[in-house]
N, C-alpha and C positions, 0 to 999 in steps of 0.2 A: 305696163305701169299700172297700179292701181288708180283708177279716178272718185274724188272726190268735190263735191262742189257745194260751196256755201253761198246762199243768195240773201239780201238784206236791199229790198227795191221798195218803193212807194207807189201808189196809183189808183185806177179806179178799172174794175171789171163789167163786165156785161154778162149777159146772159144765155149758157150753155153748155161749155165743158172747160177740162185740164191735162194739160202733158205733161211728161217728165225726162230729162235725159241729163246724160253727166258728160263733161267735159274737161277740168280739171286732172291737171297730174301731179301725183307724187312719187317721190323717189324714196327709197328704202335700203338701208345699208346698217348693219348694226355687227352686234356681240351671237353666235350660236349660242341656243338654249334648246333643251329636249322636250319642252312640252310647251303648247298653244296657249295662249291668253287667259286669264283668269278672272279677266275683266268685263264689262259690258262687252259683247260683239255684234255689231249692225250690219256687217258687209261681209260681203265672201262672194270672190271673182275669179275666173281662170282665164290666166293669159296662153298666146300661140304656141307658146313653150309647154305648155303644161303644168306650170306654177301656180300651185292657191295662194291668191293674195286674201290676207283677212284684216279687216278694218274693226280697229277695235278701241275703247277708251284706255287702253296701255298702250297703244300705239298702232303700226303695222308691220302683221306676218307676213313671211313668204313661204310656202312650203315645195320644196323641190324634189318630194319622197324619201329626202334622208335626214333633213334637219329642220328646223325652224328659226333660222334669221329674223331676227325683229330689229327696228331701229325705228329713231323721230322721222315722223311723217312731213313734207312739206307740202302747202297749201296756198292758194290761188283764189281771191276772192273777187267773181264777177258777179259788177254790178252793170248802172246804164251806162260808164264810159267805156263797155267792152260790146254794146250795143243790146243788152238785156232791158225789155221794157221793162216798165214798174206793174207791181203786181200788188192788190190790199191786204193782201196777207205775207208778212215778209220770212213766217217761217215755212220754207219749202220741204219737202218729205221726200220727192220722188219727182222724176222727167224723163220722160221718152220723147223719141221723134217717131211716129209714122211713116208707114211706106208712100203714103200721099205726101209726105212734109211737112204735118201739121205737128204742132205740139203741145201734149199732154201735161196739167202741171196737177200734180198732188199736195195741197198743203194742211196747214195745221187749223184752217178755215174749210174754204169750199175747193172745187175741185175746178180746173180752167183745160179750155183749148184755144188755142194760138194759131190761126190760120196765116200770118205773116204780115196780117195787116190789124188784127182786131184780135182783143180776149174775148171770153165768153165762160158764161159758168156752167159747169154741166150740171143739168138737172133732168130728173125724171119723175115724170106725172107732177111737175111744179115743185120737187123738192129738190136741194141740191144735195150732190154728197159732199160729209164733212170727213175731216180729218183722214183723209188717203195717203195712208202711208206708201205702199208701193203701187208699181201699175206697170204692165208689161204688155206688147203687143205678140200675139201666139201665131204660129208658124201659118196660120190662115185668114191672120190679119185681123183678127178679132181682138179689143181691147179688155184686159182684165184689171177691176180695179178691187184694190182691197184695203178698208180701212174700217172707220168706223160705223160707215152704212151696213159694213158687211161684205162680200163677196159677189162681185158684180162681172159680167160680160156684155160687151157692147158689141156687134155684127157689123155696125155702120146703120143699120134701122131702127132694131129693137135691144131693148135692156134684158136680161135674163139674169135673176137673183140663184145664189146657189144656199147663202145661210146672211142671215141678219144678224148673227154673232159679229162681236167685233172680228176683223182680221187683220194681224199685219203687217204678212207680205205673204204675195205670190209668185209661181214658178212656177213655167214649162218645161219637163226633160225633153230627150232627144226622141221618143214616142208620142210626143203630146200630151202625155200627164199631166196635169195638175196639182202642184204641190203648196199647200198653205200650213201654219201649223195647226194643230188640232185645236178644235173646239171646246172641249171638254176642260173647265177651268177645276173640277173635283177629283179628275183621277188626273195624280202626279204622274201615272206612267206614260202618259201619252205626249207623241213627241211633236207628230206631224198627219196630214191627213192627207193621201191620194187619191184624185178624182181622175178614175178610169177615162182615156182619150174614145173610148170605142161607145163609151155610155153617156158622153156629156151633151149628147144631141136629145137626149130622153130627159121626161121630167122630173124623175127621180134617178140621177148618177149612181153608179157606183163608187162607194168612200170606203177606203182603206185607211184605220189608225194604225199608225206605225206605234207601238208602245216600246218602253225601256222595261228591262227587267227588275230595275232596281227603282223601287220607287223614289228614293231620294236622289237619284242620279243626274235631272234636268232639272232645274229651279227656274222661275223667272219665264221672261216673255221671249220669243224667236225670232231675230231679227234679220236673220238674211239665208238663204238654201242655196245649194249651187250643184250640180251634176259633175262629177269629174268625168273628164277624158275614158276611164277606165270604169265607169258606171257606175262606184259607190253616192250616195248624196252626202254632202255638209252642209250642216247650218253651225249657226252662231247661236248662242241664248246670253243671258245675263249672267248665268253662271261659267262660262265659257265656249271653248269649242268642240264639236260633236261629231261624229262620222258613223252614216248606216251603207251598211256594206251589202244588205240585202236580207240579212239575216239577224244582225247583231248592231245594236246603236253602244257605241267606243266614244269614252270622251280621251280628248287628246290633248 
């Protein structure tokens, strides 16, 4: 089942970091259609059975390799009654739980970390990270933050910056490569940037821009990225759903 969470809370934060995680379930059932969503697509997940689950402004889609059933999504609103402490920013973009059990929250304002007792604003050199859109913990335990402050990695002691351009999404594939939306706003053909895993420890990692052959094929922001079990990369954009098979980007 695809998970969605809506947080509406209030309270006061302190100075240090932010956490992100997803706990709400939504059920999908509906008619069969031959195409994916044509509206804003915010996130993509894959379940244990290999189904691709897509969250869009037009509903929740599930792809089983043959068809794209779609239906209305059910939502549950988690608030303080469910044990969620209050946060000063009510628009939460992302939540993760790290291996140590800390929670990281990315909001439209600051980013926070919650150790089970207190919240702290995540900062670097005295400056907070703002409008963090997505956060992940990679296979090595590093925390990645993508948002208005750019793309950053935190290894538990040190922050490393990969770009200061705004980044809307970050994803780690099975090989440890890091994927983000392309940083160029002028070249419409660019869709994704891939940071090579073997070069991530270098000061200048190897970055490959994945480009669309059709300049008008991909429009608007990219919101979600997923590596399917069979190796292709799926991503959602304002204009719909796309798949990269290693050679070609195809709109679904």
